Legacy VTK file of the C-alpha trace (Angstrom):
# vtk DataFile Version 3.0
C-alpha trace
ASCII
DATASET POLYDATA
POINTS 386 float
0.000 0.000 0.000
1.394 3.402 -0.989
2.446 5.673 1.821
0.139 8.558 2.614
1.765 11.979 2.783
0.300 14.465 5.242
0.508 17.839 3.524
-0.046 21.355 4.812
0.170 24.903 3.470
1.659 28.066 4.957
1.294 31.418 3.228
-1.116 32.491 0.500
0.641 35.698 -0.518
1.945 34.326 -3.827
-0.806 33.225 -6.204
1.378 30.350 -7.449
0.401 28.572 -4.250
-2.728 27.606 -6.173
-0.825 25.628 -8.806
1.372 24.008 -6.140
-1.726 22.873 -4.277
-3.343 21.622 -7.479
-0.402 19.360 -8.363
-0.543 17.702 -4.941
-4.331 17.514 -5.000
-4.107 15.214 -8.046
-2.183 12.576 -6.130
-4.141 9.799 -4.356
-1.475 9.385 -1.659
-1.793 12.984 -0.446
-3.815 13.755 2.678
-4.519 17.421 3.324
-4.148 18.358 6.993
-4.317 22.116 7.589
-3.313 25.547 6.325
-2.489 29.001 7.638
-1.628 32.343 6.103
1.027 34.772 7.279
-0.206 38.136 8.513
0.573 40.964 6.072
2.127 44.184 7.353
-0.592 46.087 5.477
-4.058 44.461 5.430
-5.424 43.566 2.004
-8.528 45.350 0.719
-9.549 42.956 -2.048
-10.671 39.365 -2.369
-10.334 39.156 -6.157
-8.579 36.372 -8.019
-4.942 35.893 -6.959
-5.138 38.004 -3.808
-4.224 36.225 -0.588
-7.861 36.291 0.548
-8.937 34.571 -2.655
-6.070 32.051 -2.541
-6.887 30.998 1.026
-10.607 30.715 0.287
-9.823 28.601 -2.772
-7.757 26.194 -0.673
-10.580 25.770 1.804
-13.508 25.608 -0.617
-12.074 24.033 -3.772
-9.283 21.856 -2.382
-11.183 21.154 0.849
-8.224 21.528 3.171
-10.010 20.632 6.405
-8.497 23.044 8.955
-7.428 26.680 8.985
-5.237 28.240 11.645
-4.757 31.957 12.226
-1.155 31.389 13.358
1.098 29.108 11.334
3.360 28.454 14.343
0.400 27.162 16.325
-0.504 24.941 13.383
2.996 23.452 13.276
2.831 22.774 17.008
-0.539 21.032 16.895
-0.398 19.094 13.607
1.972 16.567 12.065
3.135 17.084 8.485
5.291 15.156 6.053
5.371 17.993 3.502
4.562 21.684 3.791
4.026 23.982 0.797
4.842 27.579 1.683
4.274 30.773 -0.294
4.412 33.742 2.076
5.818 37.127 1.078
9.297 36.740 -0.465
10.991 38.395 2.504
9.477 35.863 4.933
10.719 32.676 3.270
13.604 32.296 5.716
11.445 32.741 8.796
8.812 30.246 7.639
11.323 27.671 6.385
13.095 27.648 9.738
9.797 27.018 11.525
8.845 24.168 9.192
12.271 22.517 9.430
12.154 22.692 13.216
9.116 20.413 13.083
10.772 17.889 10.770
8.700 18.396 7.611
10.004 18.475 4.057
9.153 21.707 2.291
8.536 23.345 -1.069
8.380 27.018 -1.896
7.779 28.951 -5.103
10.225 31.115 -7.006
12.058 33.318 -6.209
13.852 31.313 -3.549
13.846 34.335 -1.224
14.207 38.110 -1.239
17.926 38.015 -0.387
20.781 35.542 -0.411
21.021 35.685 3.373
17.365 34.609 3.635
17.984 31.763 1.193
20.937 30.616 3.276
18.717 30.604 6.374
16.408 28.220 4.541
19.193 25.888 3.436
20.900 25.759 6.823
17.584 25.010 8.548
16.778 22.185 6.136
20.284 20.765 6.411
20.259 20.842 10.222
16.864 19.116 10.356
17.680 16.562 7.650
14.697 17.523 5.510
14.397 18.276 1.798
13.897 21.826 0.532
12.746 22.413 -3.053
12.086 25.601 -5.024
9.452 25.318 -7.742
9.675 27.169 -11.069
6.975 27.087 -13.759
9.768 26.825 -16.354
10.993 23.607 -14.705
8.026 21.881 -16.345
8.716 23.261 -19.827
9.920 20.569 -22.215
11.547 23.235 -24.389
13.532 24.712 -21.502
14.872 21.252 -20.685
15.543 20.443 -24.342
17.604 23.618 -24.704
19.919 22.459 -21.908
20.372 19.095 -23.622
21.155 20.750 -26.961
23.647 23.122 -25.349
25.458 20.184 -23.778
25.629 18.606 -27.250
27.295 21.751 -28.576
24.546 22.499 -31.110
25.306 26.250 -31.078
28.900 25.991 -29.893
30.072 27.765 -26.745
27.469 29.950 -25.036
28.426 33.610 -24.738
25.084 35.224 -23.862
21.809 34.172 -22.245
18.905 36.620 -22.420
15.659 36.376 -20.489
12.622 38.631 -20.667
9.219 37.814 -19.268
6.160 37.763 -21.489
3.331 40.280 -21.664
2.592 41.581 -18.173
1.011 44.655 -16.648
1.586 43.384 -13.129
0.362 40.547 -10.921
-3.238 41.808 -10.858
-3.710 42.515 -14.560
-5.203 39.164 -15.561
-8.887 39.950 -15.453
-9.050 41.576 -12.024
-10.667 45.000 -11.659
-8.787 46.392 -8.687
-8.333 50.065 -7.881
-4.880 51.552 -7.483
-5.464 51.747 -3.725
-6.358 48.045 -3.611
-3.261 47.136 -5.621
-1.037 49.389 -3.538
-1.742 47.576 -0.271
-0.904 44.192 -1.776
2.620 43.091 -0.803
3.589 42.688 -4.464
3.769 46.475 -4.806
5.678 47.024 -1.549
9.472 46.875 -1.359
9.867 45.765 2.281
8.153 42.343 1.972
10.034 41.569 -1.255
7.685 42.870 -3.931
8.599 44.216 -7.333
9.212 43.088 -10.900
12.933 42.480 -10.475
12.410 39.768 -7.868
9.307 38.478 -9.628
10.751 38.075 -13.122
14.534 38.598 -13.234
14.786 35.543 -10.979
13.891 33.339 -13.963
16.800 34.719 -15.934
19.162 34.210 -12.999
18.220 30.539 -12.789
18.312 29.827 -16.519
21.505 31.775 -17.212
23.273 29.938 -14.391
21.978 26.570 -15.631
22.723 27.155 -19.297
26.206 28.573 -18.730
26.995 25.707 -16.367
29.106 27.911 -14.094
28.634 30.481 -11.383
28.470 34.153 -12.217
31.098 36.621 -11.072
29.416 40.012 -10.819
26.232 41.875 -11.666
24.955 45.365 -12.341
21.320 46.320 -12.025
18.768 49.046 -12.429
15.180 49.119 -11.247
12.487 51.742 -11.503
8.803 52.381 -10.969
7.481 53.456 -14.368
3.726 53.180 -14.020
2.826 51.696 -10.621
3.140 54.682 -8.323
0.517 53.396 -5.905
3.316 51.225 -4.447
6.997 51.757 -3.660
8.250 48.557 -5.331
9.815 48.587 -8.802
7.728 47.620 -11.810
10.726 47.237 -14.144
14.207 45.879 -13.577
17.246 44.838 -15.575
20.268 42.869 -14.382
23.379 42.359 -16.495
25.544 39.510 -15.274
29.200 38.764 -15.883
30.018 35.069 -16.252
33.560 33.747 -16.723
32.879 33.170 -20.437
29.897 35.335 -21.235
27.101 37.630 -20.098
23.521 37.328 -18.964
20.817 39.919 -19.590
17.839 39.525 -17.296
14.775 41.724 -17.758
11.634 41.896 -15.668
8.641 44.077 -16.512
5.159 44.759 -15.212
4.431 47.426 -17.855
4.690 45.475 -21.121
1.554 45.329 -23.262
3.149 43.040 -25.854
6.747 41.843 -26.112
6.600 42.125 -29.907
9.397 39.583 -30.478
10.215 36.080 -29.227
11.205 36.463 -25.586
12.848 33.097 -25.165
14.963 32.487 -23.259
17.368 33.335 -26.084
20.823 31.784 -26.027
23.648 33.042 -28.214
26.557 30.746 -29.037
29.692 30.781 -31.158
27.946 28.712 -33.857
24.390 29.964 -33.727
21.431 31.218 -31.719
18.792 29.239 -29.859
15.298 30.416 -28.923
12.954 28.491 -26.667
9.621 29.211 -28.357
6.755 30.869 -26.544
3.938 30.276 -25.651
4.184 26.861 -24.064
7.951 26.656 -24.481
7.732 23.218 -26.064
10.060 23.877 -29.007
13.618 25.049 -29.484
14.460 26.960 -32.677
18.101 27.085 -33.792
19.493 29.662 -36.228
22.910 28.920 -37.751
23.229 31.251 -40.740
22.486 34.831 -41.735
19.999 34.096 -44.494
16.661 35.860 -44.375
13.585 35.832 -46.554
11.067 38.432 -47.580
7.745 38.841 -45.862
5.912 37.238 -48.808
8.241 34.219 -48.936
7.854 33.601 -45.268
4.073 33.863 -45.457
4.074 31.245 -48.188
6.132 28.866 -46.076
4.740 29.373 -42.602
1.439 31.233 -43.007
2.551 33.503 -40.182
2.453 37.290 -40.166
5.925 38.556 -39.292
8.149 41.455 -40.195
10.207 41.419 -43.387
13.610 39.862 -42.890
12.556 37.556 -40.071
14.841 34.521 -40.279
13.729 30.931 -40.794
15.181 28.519 -38.212
17.888 26.187 -39.429
16.463 23.482 -37.167
13.485 23.133 -34.850
13.575 20.627 -31.992
10.533 19.399 -30.108
10.858 19.038 -26.372
10.770 15.487 -25.069
7.913 14.311 -22.845
8.707 14.780 -19.172
9.747 11.575 -17.375
6.872 9.281 -16.441
6.011 9.528 -12.772
8.011 12.757 -12.492
6.004 15.016 -14.766
4.725 17.466 -12.188
5.928 18.936 -8.918
4.133 16.553 -6.576
5.265 13.422 -8.403
8.839 14.663 -8.742
9.048 15.530 -5.038
7.464 12.292 -3.837
9.685 10.325 -6.237
12.708 11.980 -4.616
11.496 11.157 -1.096
10.778 7.524 -1.942
13.850 6.742 -4.069
16.499 9.154 -2.858
17.168 10.192 -6.464
18.097 13.877 -6.812
15.458 16.419 -7.684
15.605 18.017 -11.109
18.489 20.546 -10.922
16.193 23.546 -11.329
14.276 22.505 -8.198
17.277 21.571 -6.072
19.220 23.686 -3.601
22.652 24.068 -5.282
21.424 25.655 -8.516
18.872 27.763 -6.674
21.446 29.183 -4.290
23.678 30.147 -7.194
20.697 31.787 -8.918
19.787 33.601 -5.703
23.357 34.873 -5.414
23.016 36.397 -8.899
19.655 37.967 -8.120
20.933 39.293 -4.793
23.948 40.914 -6.483
21.704 42.538 -9.084
19.412 43.971 -6.415
22.365 45.271 -4.404
23.789 46.828 -7.564
20.489 48.558 -8.335
20.581 50.057 -4.841
24.272 51.015 -4.844
24.643 52.061 -8.469
27.826 49.992 -8.650
28.913 46.652 -10.027
28.474 44.092 -7.227
30.248 40.768 -6.785
28.203 37.574 -6.792
28.923 35.975 -3.440
30.577 32.571 -3.524
27.934 30.695 -1.555
30.007 27.505 -1.392
31.862 29.062 1.526
28.599 29.928 3.214
26.766 26.627 3.703
29.632 24.246 4.535
LINES 1 387
386 0 1 2 3 4 5 6 7 8 9 10 11 12 13 14 15 16 17 18 19 20 21 22 23 24 25 26 27 28 29 30 31 32 33 34 35 36 37 38 39 40 41 42 43 44 45 46 47 48 49 50 51 52 53 54 55 56 57 58 59 60 61 62 63 64 65 66 67 68 69 70 71 72 73 74 75 76 77 78 79 80 81 82 83 84 85 86 87 88 89 90 91 92 93 94 95 96 97 98 99 100 101 102 103 104 105 106 107 108 109 110 111 112 113 114 115 116 117 118 119 120 121 122 123 124 125 126 127 128 129 130 131 132 133 134 135 136 137 138 139 140 141 142 143 144 145 146 147 148 149 150 151 152 153 154 155 156 157 158 159 160 161 162 163 164 165 166 167 168 169 170 171 172 173 174 175 176 177 178 179 180 181 182 183 184 185 186 187 188 189 190 191 192 193 194 195 196 197 198 199 200 201 202 203 204 205 206 207 208 209 210 211 212 213 214 215 216 217 218 219 220 221 222 223 224 225 226 227 228 229 230 231 232 233 234 235 236 237 238 239 240 241 242 243 244 245 246 247 248 249 250 251 252 253 254 255 256 257 258 259 260 261 262 263 264 265 266 267 268 269 270 271 272 273 274 275 276 277 278 279 280 281 282 283 284 285 286 287 288 289 290 291 292 293 294 295 296 297 298 299 300 301 302 303 304 305 306 307 308 309 310 311 312 313 314 315 316 317 318 319 320 321 322 323 324 325 326 327 328 329 330 331 332 333 334 335 336 337 338 339 340 341 342 343 344 345 346 347 348 349 350 351 352 353 354 355 356 357 358 359 360 361 362 363 364 365 366 367 368 369 370 371 372 373 374 375 376 377 378 379 380 381 382 383 384 385
């Protein structure tokens, strides 16, 4: 008989908690125990889709989590958990992870790993001391194209990588997907506040930090950053950020935006190599397009071949690769995590601690650089966790 896993939830600040819950809710060997939110510094004024009020209500009404606590520490004291999913404000990841680890539960959080490298190190040290597993989920971890690109890079399909560029897709902020919230209602949400770890740089540049680190296959050296609030003045967090990263053999360009109506061009990730360029196609990120020559075609020729409306001179890929199906029994977060617990096999690298700490070190350096106006070193975290 399959083991039952007692699962709980702490923190409904990040709307991705809904997808984390949904992956575990599909599994027959998951038993929901209880949930609790963290208390925001500024009370929310809305219960619309993706707000913490909505996310908590969804967990209780749709997922049928049987108990709700007002204090997550009381919940940890009174209940027994095998796994805890936690999505509080970014700046509270360290605090919550330490509490979970102290009660011996394995734990999963959502990207970004934390708001700072020091907070991420708190999480790792707590998990290590307690002997529990810590995982960081990324939506791109489940993209067959993102994984295929790594495989093709290791095969040398575009030669040596010298630049990795990431830019998020169309986004006008975390509450621009059908919600009708006032500026005041948006402004009190933690996403638009700097202190709890809000802002577009943390929200979106984190993806680029992870993928650039993974695709280059080596730790970054230094970063420079800039962040600004272009059109979200109801909050003090940035709504646009850019981090440029120096790697030993190349550069990373990481862009995050909450003010983009349409990206207008493929946003990738885009990887430039000595023998060509690789684009992980969007939406869905299930294909990888490779460009190995400078030939272009006219608008009319391209229409005849692809029946797509694009600008004149848009190149035709030399090769297009389809992403492979994700491994059976490891094709979503819950199955991957439970597979790791039951077999001892490592988590996918993008979910595991080492790569995530390196990515957090990049993100942390970029944020520090945006604040200082100077190039900042990427801390060598290998000396920090022992």
